[in-house]
C-alpha positions in Angstrom: 0.1 11.0 31.0 -3.5 10.3 31.9 -6.0 8.3 29.9 -9.8 8.6 30.0 -12.4 6.2 28.8 -13.6 7.9 25.6 -16.0 8.7 22.9 -16.8 8.9 19.2 -18.7 11.1 16.7 -21.7 9.9 14.8 -21.6 11.0 11.2 -25.3 11.9 10.8 -27.0 11.5 7.4 -24.1 9.8 5.6 -25.2 6.9 3.4 -22.9 3.9 2.8 -22.0 5.4 -0.6 -22.3 9.1 -1.4 -22.9 9.7 -5.1 -20.9 12.9 -4.9 -17.8 14.6 -6.2 -14.3 14.7 -4.8 -11.9 16.9 -6.7 -8.5 15.2 -7.3 -5.7 17.4 -5.9 -1.9 17.7 -6.6 -0.5 16.4 -3.3 3.2 16.3 -4.3 3.3 19.6 -6.3 4.3 17.9 -9.5 1.5 19.5 -11.4 -0.6 16.2 -11.6 -3.8 15.6 -9.7 -3.9 12.3 -7.9 -6.8 9.9 -8.7 -7.5 7.1 -6.2 -11.3 6.8 -5.8 -14.4 6.4 -7.8 -15.5 9.9 -6.5 -12.4 11.3 -8.1 -13.5 9.8 -11.5 -17.0 11.2 -11.0 -15.6 14.7 -10.4 -13.5 14.5 -13.6 -16.4 13.2 -15.7 -18.8 15.9 -14.5 -16.5 18.9 -14.4 -15.6 20.0 -17.9 -13.2 22.6 -16.5 -10.9 19.7 -15.5 -10.7 18.1 -18.9 -7.5 19.9 -19.6 -5.7 18.9 -16.4 -3.0 16.3 -15.9 -3.9 13.3 -13.7 -2.1 10.4 -12.2 -3.9 7.4 -10.8 -2.4 6.1 -7.5 -4.6 3.1 -6.7 -6.8 0.5 -8.3 -10.4 1.6 -8.5 -13.6 -0.5 -8.4 -16.3 1.2 -10.5 -19.0 -1.4 -9.9 -21.3 1.2 -8.4 -21.6 2.9 -11.8 -24.1 0.3 -13.0 -26.8 2.1 -11.0 -25.7 5.7 -11.8 -27.9 8.0 -13.9 -30.9 5.7 -13.9 -28.9 2.9 -15.4 -27.0 4.9 -18.0 -23.9 4.5 -15.8 -20.7 6.6 -15.9 -20.7 9.8 -18.0 -17.8 9.8 -20.5 -14.9 12.2 -19.9 -14.9 14.5 -23.0 -17.7 15.2 -25.4 -18.2 16.6 -28.9 -18.6 20.0 -27.4 -15.6 19.9 -25.0 -12.8 17.3 -25.6 -10.5 15.9 -23.0 -7.1 17.6 -23.8 -5.1 16.7 -20.7 -3.0 13.8 -19.6 -4.1 10.7 -17.7 -1.4 8.5 -16.4 -2.7 5.3 -14.8 0.8 4.4 -13.5 0.0 0.7 -14.0 -3.2 0.8 -12.0 -6.7 -0.4 -13.1 -10.3 0.7 -13.2 -12.6 -2.3 -13.0 -16.3 -3.0 -13.7 -17.2 0.4 -15.2 -20.7 0.6 -16.9 -21.7 3.1 -19.6 -25.0 2.7 -21.5 -25.7 5.4 -24.1 -27.2 3.4 -26.9 -30.0 5.7 -28.0 -29.8 7.4 -31.4 -27.6 10.6 -31.2 -25.4 9.3 -28.3 -22.1 9.3 -30.1 -18.5 9.4 -28.9 -18.9 6.9 -26.1 -16.1 5.4 -24.0 -14.4 6.0 -20.7 -13.1 9.0 -22.6 -15.9 10.1 -24.9 -13.8 12.6 -27.0 -10.1 13.3 -26.9 -8.4 16.1 -28.8 -4.7 16.8 -28.0 -4.8 14.5 -24.9 -2.7 11.6 -23.7 -3.7 8.4 -21.9 -1.0 5.9 -20.7 -0.3 3.1 -18.4 -4.0 2.4 -17.7 -6.0 -0.9 -17.6 -9.8 -1.0 -17.8 -11.0 -4.4 -16.6 -14.4 -6.0 -17.3 -15.9 -2.9 -18.9 -19.6 -2.9 -20.0 -19.9 -0.1 -22.6 -22.8 0.4 -25.0 -23.0 3.4 -27.3 -24.9 4.5 -30.3 -22.0 5.4 -32.6 -18.2 6.0 -32.3 -17.8 3.7 -29.3 -14.7 2.3 -27.7 -13.7 0.8 -24.4 -11.1 3.5 -23.7 -12.0 6.3 -26.2 -15.0 7.0 -28.4 -13.3 9.3 -30.9 -9.8 10.8 -30.7 -7.9 13.5 -32.6 -4.2 14.4 -32.0 -4.2 11.8 -29.3 -1.6 9.5 -27.8 -2.4 6.2 -26.2 0.4 4.1 -24.8 0.6 1.0 -22.6 -3.1 0.7 -22.1 -5.4 -2.4 -22.1 -9.1 -3.2 -22.1 -11.1 -6.3 -21.1 -14.9 -6.9 -21.0 -17.7 -6.0 -23.5 -17.9 -3.1 -25.9 -20.9 -2.8 -28.3 -22.5 -0.2 -30.6 -26.0 0.3 -32.0 -24.7 1.6 -35.4 -21.2 2.4 -36.7 -17.6 2.8 -35.6 -16.8 0.5 -32.6 -13.5 -0.8 -31.3 -12.3 -2.7 -28.3 -10.1 0.3 -27.4 -11.1 3.2 -29.7 -14.2 3.7 -31.9 -12.6 6.2 -34.3 -9.0 7.5 -34.6 -10.0 10.7 -36.3 -6.7 12.5 -37.1 -3.1 12.3 -36.0 -3.6 9.6 -33.4 -1.0 7.3 -32.1 -1.6 4.0 -30.3 1.4 1.9 -29.1 2.1 -1.1 -26.8 -1.6 -1.5 -26.0 -4.1 -4.3 -26.3 -7.8 -5.3 -26.0 -9.3 -8.7 -25.1 -12.8 -7.2 -25.1 -15.8 -8.7 -27.0 -16.7 -6.2 -29.7 -20.2 -6.0 -31.2 -21.2 -3.6 -33.9 -24.4 -2.6 -35.8 -26.8 -4.1 -33.3 -29.6 -2.0 -34.8 -28.2 -0.8 -38.1 -26.7 -2.0 -41.4 -23.1 -0.6 -41.0 -20.4 -1.5 -38.5 -16.8 -0.4 -38.9 -15.9 -2.8 -36.1 -12.5 -3.8 -35.0 -10.9 -5.7 -32.1 -8.7 -2.7 -31.3 -10.0 0.2 -33.4 -13.2 0.5 -35.5 -12.2 3.2 -37.9 -8.5 4.2 -38.2 -9.1 7.4 -40.3 -5.7 8.9 -39.5 -3.4 7.3 -36.9 -0.4 5.2 -36.4 -0.8 1.9 -34.5 2.3 0.0 -33.5 3.2 -3.0 -31.3 -0.4 -3.6 -30.2 -2.8 -6.5 -30.4 -6.4 -7.7 -29.9 -7.7 -11.2 -29.0 -11.5 -10.7 -28.4 -14.3 -11.9 -30.7 -15.6 -9.2 -33.1 -19.0 -9.2 -34.8 -21.1 -6.9 -37.0 -22.3 -6.6 -40.6 -19.9 -4.6 -42.8 -16.3 -3.6 -42.5 -15.6 -6.0 -39.6 -12.2 -7.3 -38.8 -10.1 -8.7 -35.9 -7.9 -5.7 -35.5 -9.2 -2.6 -37.4 -12.4 -2.4 -39.4 -11.3 0.2 -41.9 -7.7 1.5 -42.1 -8.0 4.7 -44.1 -4.8 6.8 -43.9 -3.1 5.4 -40.8 -0.1 3.1 -40.8 -0.2 -0.2 -38.9 3.1 -2.0 -38.0 4.1 -4.9 -35.7 0.6 -5.8 -34.6 -1.5 -9.0 -34.4 -5.0 -10.2 -33.8 -6.2 -13.6 -32.6 -10.0 -13.1 -32.1 -12.8 -14.7 -34.1 -14.6 -12.4 -36.7 -18.2 -12.8 -37.8 -20.5 -10.7 -40.1 -21.2 -10.1 -43.8 -18.1 -8.3 -45.1 -15.3 -9.4 -42.9 -11.6 -10.3 -42.6 -9.1 -11.5 -40.1 -7.0 -8.4 -39.6 -8.2 -5.3 -41.5 -11.3 -5.4 -43.7 -10.6 -2.4 -45.9 -7.0 -1.1 -46.1 -6.1 2.1 -47.9 -2.6 2.6 -46.4 0.3 0.5 -45.2 0.4 -2.6 -43.0 3.7 -4.0 -42.0 5.0 -7.0 -40.0 1.6 -8.1 -38.7 -0.5 -11.3 -38.5 -3.9 -12.8 -37.7 -5.1 -16.3 -36.6 -8.8 -16.0 -35.7 -11.6 -17.9 -37.4 -13.3 -15.7 -40.0 -16.9 -16.3 -41.2 -19.2 -14.2 -43.3 -20.9 -13.7 -46.7 -17.7 -12.1 -48.1 -14.7 -13.1 -46.1 -11.0 -12.9 -46.3 -8.1 -14.3 -44.3 -6.2 -11.1 -43.7 -7.6 -8.1 -45.8 -10.8 -8.2 -47.8 -10.2 -5.0 -49.8 -6.8 -3.4 -50.3 -5.5 -0.4 -52.2 -2.1 0.1 -50.6 1.0 -1.8 -49.4 0.9 -4.8 -47.1 4.5 -6.0 -46.3 5.7 -9.2 -44.5 2.3 -9.9 -43.0 0.6 -13.3 -42.6 -2.6 -15.1 -41.7 -3.2 -18.7 -40.5 -5.1 -20.5 -43.3 -5.9 -23.4 -41.0 -7.4 -21.6 -38.0 -9.1 -18.9 -40.0 -10.8 -21.3 -42.4 -10.0 -18.8 -45.2 -7.6 -19.6 -48.0 -7.7 -16.2 -49.8 -7.0 -12.5 -49.1 -6.6 -9.3 -51.0 -3.2 -8.9 -49.3 -0.9 -10.7 -46.9 0.4 -14.2 -47.2 -1.4 -17.3 -46.0 0.5 -19.9 -44.0 -0.4 -23.2 -42.4 -0.3 -23.3 -38.6 3.0 -25.3 -38.7 4.6 -22.4 -40.6 3.0 -19.7 -38.3 4.7 -21.2 -35.2 8.1 -21.5 -36.9 10.5 -18.7 -36.2 12.2 -18.7 -39.6 8.9 -17.8 -41.3 9.1 -14.4 -39.7 12.9 -13.9 -39.5 13.2 -14.6 -43.2 10.6 -12.0 -43.8 12.6 -9.4 -42.0 10.8 -9.2 -38.7 12.7 -7.4 -36.0 13.8 -9.8 -33.2 14.1 -6.8 -30.8 10.3 -6.2 -31.2 9.1 -9.8 -31.4 9.7 -12.9 -29.3 8.7 -16.5 -30.0 8.5 -19.6 -27.7 5.7 -21.6 -26.0 3.9 -18.4 -25.0 0.9 -17.3 -27.1 0.3 -20.9 -28.3 3.6 -20.7 -30.2 2.7 -17.7 -32.3 4.9 -14.6 -32.2 4.3 -12.1 -29.4 5.6 -8.6 -28.8 8.7 -8.3 -26.7 7.1 -5.8 -24.3 4.7 -8.6 -23.3 7.5 -10.7 -22.0 11.0 -9.3 -22.9 13.6 -11.8 -23.9 11.3 -14.8 -24.0 10.9 -15.1 -20.2 14.6 -14.7 -19.2 13.4 -13.9 -15.6 10.9 -15.7 -13.5 8.8 -12.6 -13.1 8.5 -9.6 -15.5 8.4 -6.4 -13.5 7.1 -3.5 -15.6 6.9 -0.8 -13.0 8.1 0.0 -9.5 7.3 3.4 -7.8 6.9 4.9 -4.4 5.4 8.0 -2.8 5.4 9.5 0.7 2.1 10.2 2.6 1.7 12.0 5.9 2.5 8.9 7.9 4.3 6.4 5.7 5.8 5.5 2.3 3.6 3.5 -0.1 5.4 1.4 -2.7 3.6 0.2 -5.9 4.8 -2.3 -8.5 3.2 -4.3 -11.3 4.1 -7.5 -13.2 2.7 -8.8 -16.5 3.9 -12.3 -16.3 4.8 -14.6 -13.3 6.3 -18.0 -13.3 6.8 -19.8 -9.9 6.7 -16.5 -8.1 6.8 -17.1 -4.4 6.8 -13.4 -3.5 8.7 -10.2 -2.9 11.0 -9.1 -0.1 11.0 -5.3 0.3 14.5 -3.9 1.3 15.3 -0.3 2.2 18.3 1.8 2.9 18.1 5.1 4.9 20.1 8.4 4.7 19.5 11.6 6.6 21.3 13.6 3.9 20.0 12.0 0.8 23.5 10.6 -0.1 23.8 6.8 -0.5 26.9 4.7 -0.6 25.9 1.4 -2.3 29.2 -0.2 -1.1 29.0 0.6 2.6 25.2 1.2 3.0 23.1 -1.4 4.7 20.0 -2.8 3.1 17.4 -3.6 5.7 14.4 -6.0 5.5 11.2 -3.9 5.5 8.5 -6.5 4.7 7.3 -9.3 2.4 4.4 -9.5 -0.1 3.2 -12.9 -1.5 3.4 -13.4 -5.3 0.7 -15.0 -7.5 2.7 -18.1 -8.5 2.0 -18.6 -12.2 -0.1 -16.1 -14.2 -0.1 -14.4 -17.6 -2.2 -11.4 -16.7 -1.1 -8.0 -15.2 -0.8 -8.1 -11.3 -0.6 -5.0 -9.1 1.1 -5.0 -5.7 1.5 -2.4 -2.9 3.3 -2.2 0.4 3.2 0.5 3.2 6.4 1.1 5.1 5.2 2.5 8.4 6.8 4.0 11.5 9.7 5.6 9.7 11.6 8.8 10.4 12.2 11.9 8.4 14.9 11.5 5.8 15.7 9.8 2.4 15.0 6.2 1.6 16.1 3.8 -1.1 14.0 0.7 -1.9 14.5 -2.4 -3.9 12.5 -5.6 -4.5 13.9 -9.1 -4.0 11.7 -11.3 -6.2 12.0 -14.9 -4.9 11.0 -18.1 -6.9 9.4 -21.1 -5.3 12.8 -22.9 -5.7 14.6 -20.2 -3.7 16.3 -18.4 -6.6 15.9 -14.7 -6.6 16.4 -11.5 -8.6 16.8 -7.9 -7.4 14.9 -5.0 -9.0 16.5 -1.6 -9.7 16.3 0.8 -6.7 14.0 3.7 -6.3 14.3 6.8 -4.1 11.7 8.5 -1.9 12.0 11.5 0.4 9.9 11.4 3.6 9.2 14.4 5.8 7.1 13.7 8.9 7.2 17.3 10.2 4.0 19.2 9.4 3.7 22.9 8.7 0.9 23.6 11.2 -0.8 22.2 14.3 -3.6 19.8 13.4 -6.1 17.5 15.1 -7.6 14.6 13.1 -11.0 13.1 13.4 -10.8 10.0 15.6 -11.1 6.6 14.1 -13.2 4.6 14.3 -16.1 6.9 14.9 -18.7 6.0 16.3 -16.7 3.5 18.5 -17.0 1.0 21.3 -14.9 0.8 23.4 -11.6 2.1 21.8 -10.6 4.7 19.3 -7.5 6.4 18.1 -6.8 10.2 18.1 -4.1 11.6 15.8 -2.5 15.0 16.0 0.4 16.8 14.4 2.9 19.3 15.8 5.2 21.5 13.7 7.7 21.9 16.7 8.3 20.4 20.1 5.4 21.5 22.2 3.7 21.1 25.6 0.1 19.9 24.9 -2.9 18.6 26.7 -5.6 16.4 25.1 -8.9 16.8 27.0 -12.4 15.4 26.9 -15.6 17.4 27.4 -19.3 16.8 27.5 -21.4 18.2 24.7 -22.4 21.0 27.1 -18.7 22.0 27.6 -18.0 20.4 31.0 -14.5 19.2 31.3 -14.5 15.5 32.0 -10.8 14.7 32.1 -7.4 14.7 30.4 -6.4 12.0 27.9 -2.8 13.0 27.5 -0.5 15.8 28.8 3.2 16.6 28.3 6.0 17.6 26.0 5.8 16.0 22.5 8.3 16.2 19.7 7.6 17.8 16.3 5.8 15.3 14.1 2.7 13.2 14.0 1.4 11.3 17.0 -1.5 9.1 17.9 -3.2 8.3 21.3 -5.5 5.3 22.0 -8.5 6.2 24.1 -10.8 3.7 25.9 -14.4 4.5 26.6 -15.4 1.3 28.4 -16.9 3.3 31.3 -18.5 6.1 29.2 -22.2 6.1 28.5 -23.4 6.5 24.9 -23.5 10.0 23.7 -21.7 12.8 21.8 -18.5 14.2 23.3 -15.9 16.8 22.4 -12.1 16.4 22.6 -9.6 19.3 22.5 -5.9 19.7 21.7 -4.5 22.6 23.7 -1.1 24.1 22.9 0.8 27.4 23.0 -0.8 28.6 26.2 -4.4 29.3 25.2 -4.7 27.9 21.7 -6.8 24.9 20.9 -8.3 22.6 18.3 -11.6 20.9 19.0 -13.5 18.0 17.4 -16.6 15.9 18.2 -16.8 12.2 18.8 -19.4 9.6 19.8 -19.7 6.5 21.9 -22.2 4.1 20.6 -23.2 1.1 22.8 
């Protein structure tokens, strides 16, 4: 095999960031388009024909660049009053951070990452450090929703609204909406230029929707119908929820300001201040069962519904067990300042040093990528990744051998969601089983459940990739793929077509290969490289050497 000092192609006219569109595609034929870049999100937001598709996010996405989009108006919401989002978006435990949306002029309603949803589902998604400003019906995740399901989602940052209907997660639950196991820590500001509000830490106006096992902790402000969890609860049921954020305005309360339907097994603790203020509910025309507010921390001794308790009672387990709270849904220990918290936040009261909430894997062309997420970590030293291989896909857990594949450091102690990934490289075609060995700082450990991934490194066609890096000096890598064992030559040419030499030549097995090329002795310029196979067939690309 010969090597030649090589080349690299200059990508002319490409800015550092292209404000363009890249359509997400279904790479594993499961019917879901994979979203991994900001350009994928841009394509979704600007192509209404894709608002009925199913998507799955496969990486964390930094959306900081949106602050300069559309002359400062930022990201364009997915779904509008004319065409709603009706598909499915599964974040798979990944996050979108630093997204900006500014649509505060009169008439700009239904503002959020998803502007309008009708018949759609959003799950397993975190929006971090959002900056969202709308005119009306504004939420961090959804502006207004109908026939919608939100599950296992969370929001942090700032959500504000010029006029009415604003919530940390959803501005308005219009009809038949369900929110479960979700939370918001966002700051919520309503009625910045009006006299209304309908502002809530999680939902502004719950017209018709069920909310369960969810919470909010961010400060909420506005004028009328302002509350720590839901501004107005019209015909939707709320059960097993809590709010801990401060509330400020004119007509305000700690949990729900106006309640016209049922609230069960819920509580609030935030300070409440306003012209007409209540500890838990200010105006009530329906049932409120086994629900409490903290008289001490809220500075409010009265409420139209709910039962006021001193802080000492609010951090006593018997207060809630005696009221019939479900110990399978709620936990109580030193977490959450001693107040009850939902079991899904930390199942079993921290029985394990690390709470692992997801562990998945997927095959790419060259390797297998593993993803996992924790929501709580205590003395977490890190994760050993172990694998077991099988050519047939059959595994014997008694005689099979677990091999060490790698190690990823943990985050020590934290109470916020943490995402991890690991690429298992240089593997052969077959079936793999993976598990995580989570190790504490004291050496104790726990194993996760195993997951299975099929890996096929044999391509369907001959292909020649663009070299990387490009332009380069002095080395670059050329990758090519063969669907069967083949005799190939990899050659270098001048831009005028003169053959300069052979980089590689010989029999190569079916699969994916890479060759390192050195251009130390090559002058700057544009060159061509060709993969020749099957007698007279070839694939050609350009490269550039840049001194």
